[in-house]
C-alpha positions in Angstrom: 103.6 111.0 105.9 105.6 107.7 106.2 107.4 107.3 103.2 107.7 110.8 102.1 110.7 111.7 103.9 112.9 108.6 103.5 112.0 108.5 99.2 112.8 112.1 99.2 116.3 111.1 100.6 116.5 107.9 97.6 114.5 109.5 94.7 113.0 106.8 92.1 113.0 104.0 95.0 111.1 101.1 94.0 108.5 100.6 96.6 109.8 96.9 97.6 113.0 99.0 98.6 111.2 101.8 100.5 109.3 99.2 102.1 112.0 97.9 103.3 113.1 101.3 104.2 110.6 102.0 106.6 110.3 97.8 107.8 107.0 98.1 106.4 105.0 94.5 104.4 105.1 96.2 100.6 101.9 96.0 99.8 101.0 98.2 103.2 103.4 100.9 101.4 101.4 100.5 98.2 98.7 101.5 100.7 100.4 104.4 101.8 102.5 105.2 98.6 98.6 105.3 96.7 97.4 107.9 98.8 100.3 109.7 99.1 99.8 109.8 95.3 96.1 110.7 95.5 97.6 113.6 97.5 100.0 115.0 94.4 102.8 114.1 97.0 104.4 111.7 94.6 104.3 110.6 91.0 105.3 107.0 89.6 107.4 107.1 86.6 107.8 103.6 84.9 111.3 102.1 85.0 113.4 101.8 81.9 115.1 98.8 82.6 111.9 97.3 84.0 108.2 97.6 82.2 106.7 96.0 85.9 108.1 98.5 87.9 107.2 101.9 89.2 110.0 104.4 90.4 108.7 106.9 92.4 109.7 110.5 93.1 108.6 113.7 94.8 106.3 116.1 93.5 107.3 120.0 94.3 104.3 120.2 96.7 105.4 117.9 99.5 109.3 119.7 100.6 107.2 122.9 102.5 106.4 120.2 104.3 109.5 117.9 104.4 111.4 120.7 105.8 109.9 121.7 108.8 109.6 117.8 109.4 113.4 117.5 109.4 113.4 120.8 111.3 111.4 119.3 114.3 112.9 116.2 114.0 116.1 117.5 114.8 114.9 119.9 117.7 113.9 116.5 119.8 117.4 114.9 118.9 118.5 117.8 120.6 116.3 117.2 123.0 117.0 113.7 123.5 120.6 113.9 123.2 121.3 117.7 125.4 124.6 116.2 127.9 125.6 113.4 126.0 128.5 113.2 124.3 129.1 112.4 120.4 130.7 109.6 121.5 127.8 108.7 124.4 125.5 109.5 121.3 127.0 107.3 119.1 127.6 104.7 121.9 123.2 104.5 122.9 122.7 104.6 118.9 124.7 101.7 118.5 123.1 99.6 121.6 119.6 100.2 120.4 120.6 98.8 116.8 122.0 95.9 118.4 119.2 95.6 120.4 116.6 96.1 118.0 118.9 93.7 115.6 118.3 90.5 118.0 114.5 91.3 119.1 113.7 90.6 115.4 116.5 87.7 115.2 114.3 86.4 118.4 111.0 86.6 116.3 112.4 84.1 114.1 112.8 80.9 115.8 109.6 79.2 116.8 107.8 80.1 119.7 108.9 76.8 121.0 112.4 78.0 120.3 111.6 80.7 122.5 110.8 79.5 125.4 113.4 77.3 125.5 115.3 79.5 126.3 114.1 82.5 128.5 112.3 79.0 130.0 
């Protein structure tokens, strides 16, 4: 159900913005959105300010499934963070975010440059 959960938080989202949020290529998001639309989970509406663009909205159909997914996600987070203080959780999330940023930045460097840095 990739994309549907995020689009529920960003009603009227552009396809490219959704792709950015879930960190996939726009062509991949197009396929995902086509599948979700075929199942009746989302609908496309024309953008009133840009005739070339479509905005995506959830239909009522996926809402019960999204609530179930959110509940399961919260249970998983609670289990994963059991025993960690709020500060420790925040520090962990900041560390993981920095690690992700570092890896993404490293991927933008040519392989030759990375080899010089890492031997």
